[in-house]
C-alpha positions as CSV (number, residue, x, y, z in Angstrom):
1,M,-51.0,8.5,15.4
2,A,-48.2,9.6,13.5
3,P,-46.8,7.2,10.4
4,A,-44.5,4.5,11.5
5,Q,-40.8,5.6,10.2
6,R,-37.5,3.7,10.5
7,C,-34.7,5.2,12.4
8,T,-30.9,3.9,10.6
9,L,-29.5,5.4,13.6
10,C,-31.2,3.7,16.5
11,R,-32.3,0.7,14.4
12,Q,-35.9,0.8,15.6
13,T,-39.3,1.9,14.0
14,F,-41.1,4.6,16.1
15,F,-44.7,6.4,16.2
16,C,-44.0,9.5,17.2
17,G,-42.9,11.2,14.4
18,R,-40.1,13.7,14.2
19,G,-40.4,14.2,17.8
20,H,-37.7,10.9,18.0
21,V,-35.0,12.6,16.8
22,Y,-34.9,14.9,19.7
23,S,-35.0,11.8,22.3
24,R,-31.9,11.1,24.6
25,K,-31.3,7.6,22.7
26,H,-31.5,9.2,19.2
27,Q,-28.8,12.1,19.9
28,R,-26.5,9.4,21.9
29,Q,-26.4,7.0,19.0
30,L,-25.9,10.0,16.9
31,K,-22.9,11.3,18.3
32,A,-21.3,7.5,18.7
33,A,-21.8,7.7,15.0
34,L,-20.5,10.9,14.4
35,D,-17.5,10.2,16.9
36,R,-17.1,7.2,15.0
37,L,-16.1,8.5,11.6
38,L,-14.8,11.7,13.0
39,P,-10.8,10.7,13.6
40,Q,-10.8,9.3,10.0
41,V,-11.8,13.0,8.6
42,E,-9.5,14.1,10.9
43,A,-6.7,11.8,9.3
44,A,-7.7,13.0,6.2
45,R,-7.7,17.0,6.9
46,R,-3.8,16.4,8.1
47,A,-3.1,15.2,4.9
48,I,-4.3,18.4,3.1
49,R,-0.9,19.9,3.5
50,T,1.3,17.5,3.4
51,A,0.2,14.5,0.9
52,H,1.9,10.7,1.4
53,V,2.4,9.1,-1.6
54,E,3.2,5.1,-1.0
55,R,3.4,2.2,-3.1
56,Y,0.4,0.3,-3.7
57,V,-0.7,-2.5,-1.5
58,P,-4.3,-4.3,-0.9
59,E,-4.9,-2.6,2.3
60,H,-5.5,0.5,0.9
61,D,-8.5,-0.5,-0.9
62,R,-10.2,-0.4,2.7
63,C,-13.2,1.9,2.7
64,C,-14.9,3.5,5.5
65,W,-18.8,4.2,5.7
66,C,-20.2,7.9,5.3
67,L,-22.7,8.6,7.7
68,C,-24.2,11.7,5.8
69,C,-24.5,9.7,2.7
70,S,-25.2,6.4,3.9
71,C,-22.7,4.8,1.2
72,E,-19.4,3.6,1.5
73,V,-16.1,5.8,0.9
74,R,-12.7,4.6,-0.5
75,K,-10.1,6.0,1.9
76,H,-6.8,5.9,0.0
77,L,-7.0,7.0,-3.6
78,S,-5.0,4.4,-5.7
79,H,-3.6,4.6,-9.8
80,G,-1.7,1.9,-11.0
81,N,1.6,1.0,-8.2
82,L,0.9,4.4,-6.5
83,T,-1.7,5.2,-3.3
84,V,-2.5,9.0,-2.2
85,L,-3.4,8.3,1.7
86,H,-6.8,9.8,2.2
87,G,-6.9,10.7,-1.3
88,G,-10.3,9.2,-1.4
89,L,-12.3,10.4,1.6
90,L,-10.8,14.3,1.1
91,E,-12.2,14.0,-2.8
92,H,-15.6,12.8,-1.0
93,L,-15.7,15.2,1.4
94,A,-15.2,17.7,-0.9
95,S,-17.7,16.9,-3.3
96,P,-21.0,18.9,-3.9
97,E,-23.1,16.0,-3.2
98,H,-21.5,15.2,-0.1
99,K,-22.3,18.8,1.0
100,K,-25.6,18.5,0.5
101,A,-26.0,15.1,1.8
102,T,-24.8,16.5,4.8
103,N,-26.9,19.3,5.1
104,R,-29.9,17.2,5.0
105,F,-28.4,14.7,7.7
106,W,-27.8,17.7,10.2
107,W,-31.6,18.7,9.8
108,E,-33.2,15.4,9.6
109,N,-31.1,14.3,13.2
110,K,-31.1,17.8,14.6
111,A,-27.1,17.4,14.8
112,E,-25.1,20.1,16.9
113,V,-24.6,23.1,13.9
114,H,-21.5,23.5,15.1
115,M,-19.9,19.8,14.5
116,K,-21.0,20.0,10.9
117,E,-18.2,21.6,9.2
118,K,-15.7,19.1,10.7
119,F,-17.4,16.6,8.3
120,L,-16.9,19.0,5.2
121,I,-14.0,20.0,3.5
122,S,-13.5,23.3,1.1
123,P,-13.1,23.8,-2.5
124,Q,-10.0,25.8,-0.9
125,D,-8.6,23.3,1.5
126,Y,-9.3,20.1,-1.3
127,A,-7.7,22.8,-3.9
128,Q,-4.5,22.6,-1.7
129,F,-4.6,19.3,-1.0
130,K,-4.3,18.7,-5.2
131,K,-1.4,20.9,-5.1
132,S,0.1,18.7,-2.1
133,M,-0.5,15.5,-3.9
134,V,1.5,17.0,-6.5
135,K,4.5,17.6,-4.7
136,G,4.1,14.4,-3.1
137,L,4.1,12.4,-6.4
138,D,7.4,14.3,-7.3
139,S,9.1,13.7,-4.0
140,Y,8.2,9.9,-4.0
141,E,9.5,9.7,-7.9
142,E,12.6,11.4,-6.3
143,K,13.2,8.6,-3.7
144,E,12.5,6.1,-6.2
145,D,15.2,7.2,-8.9
146,E,17.4,7.5,-5.9
147,V,16.6,3.7,-4.6
148,I,17.1,2.4,-8.1
149,K,20.5,4.1,-8.4
150,E,21.5,2.3,-5.5
151,M,20.6,-0.9,-6.4
152,A,22.1,-0.2,-10.5
153,A,25.2,0.8,-7.8
154,Q,25.3,-2.2,-6.0
155,I,24.4,-4.7,-9.1
156,R,27.9,-3.1,-10.2
157,E,29.8,-3.8,-7.5
158,V,28.8,-7.4,-7.1
159,E,29.8,-7.7,-10.8
160,H,33.0,-6.5,-10.6
161,R,33.8,-8.2,-7.8
162,Q,32.6,-11.6,-9.5
163,Q,35.1,-10.3,-12.5
164,E,37.9,-9.6,-10.3
165,V,37.6,-13.0,-8.7
166,V,37.4,-14.7,-12.4
167,R,40.5,-12.5,-13.5
168,S,42.5,-13.8,-10.7
169,V,41.5,-17.0,-10.8
170,L,42.4,-17.3,-14.4
171,E,45.9,-15.3,-13.8
172,V,46.8,-18.2,-11.4
173,G,45.7,-21.2,-13.6
174,F,45.4,-24.4,-12.9
175,P,48.5,-26.9,-12.7
176,W,48.4,-29.5,-15.4
177,R,48.7,-33.0,-14.1
178,S,52.0,-34.8,-15.4
179,Q,50.9,-38.5,-16.4
180,S,53.1,-41.1,-14.9
181,T,53.5,-44.3,-16.7
182,S,52.8,-46.9,-13.9
183,G,54.2,-50.5,-14.0
184,S,51.0,-51.8,-14.5
185,A,50.9,-50.0,-17.4
186,R,54.0,-51.3,-19.0
187,P,53.5,-53.6,-21.8
188,R,54.3,-57.6,-20.6
189,R,55.7,-60.3,-22.7
190,G,53.0,-62.7,-23.1
191,L,53.2,-66.3,-20.8
192,F,53.4,-68.5,-23.7
193,G,56.4,-66.8,-25.3
194,T,58.6,-66.6,-22.3
195,W,57.8,-70.3,-21.7
196,K,58.8,-71.1,-25.3
197,L,62.1,-69.0,-24.6
198,E,62.9,-71.1,-21.6
199,R,62.4,-74.6,-23.5
200,D,64.6,-73.7,-26.5
């Protein structure tokens, strides 16, 4: 009897040696796992020619599971307050370590040969992505400069309006209140003084 082996895709232990990878169940599990990863790889591949740069948000720290390398890979490439979408996954797919692990994974699981290239990024494609990333960063900085200029113009306009309001108020001035002397404020003669004069 063949020694017991553990299949991570099927999540079960089998005793049929290498014959397990040819089974229908294993091939179904393999296809399902590759189909889950493929859309993310295709989205990253579309970013090769047009890298998209965004301001960093916590959602950019999300990872995806690389089936070939059996590890988590950060999808996006972040530095400071900027993020290059799909940059992390493209960097991983173009690495020599991923290529070596993919070759081993395909051989061990008897996956369809024509599918393997879909999960690899050539050095030429990654070099093109890096050029696209530089252009994307330049474009993002230009947009940020335009936004800053627009905000500065709005601030100057608000300050100008405030100054106009203050100037108009100062030109009109405030009416001064005349202090009128009321009857109650007049000096009164004392009662005893008046009574004394009447007696005299």
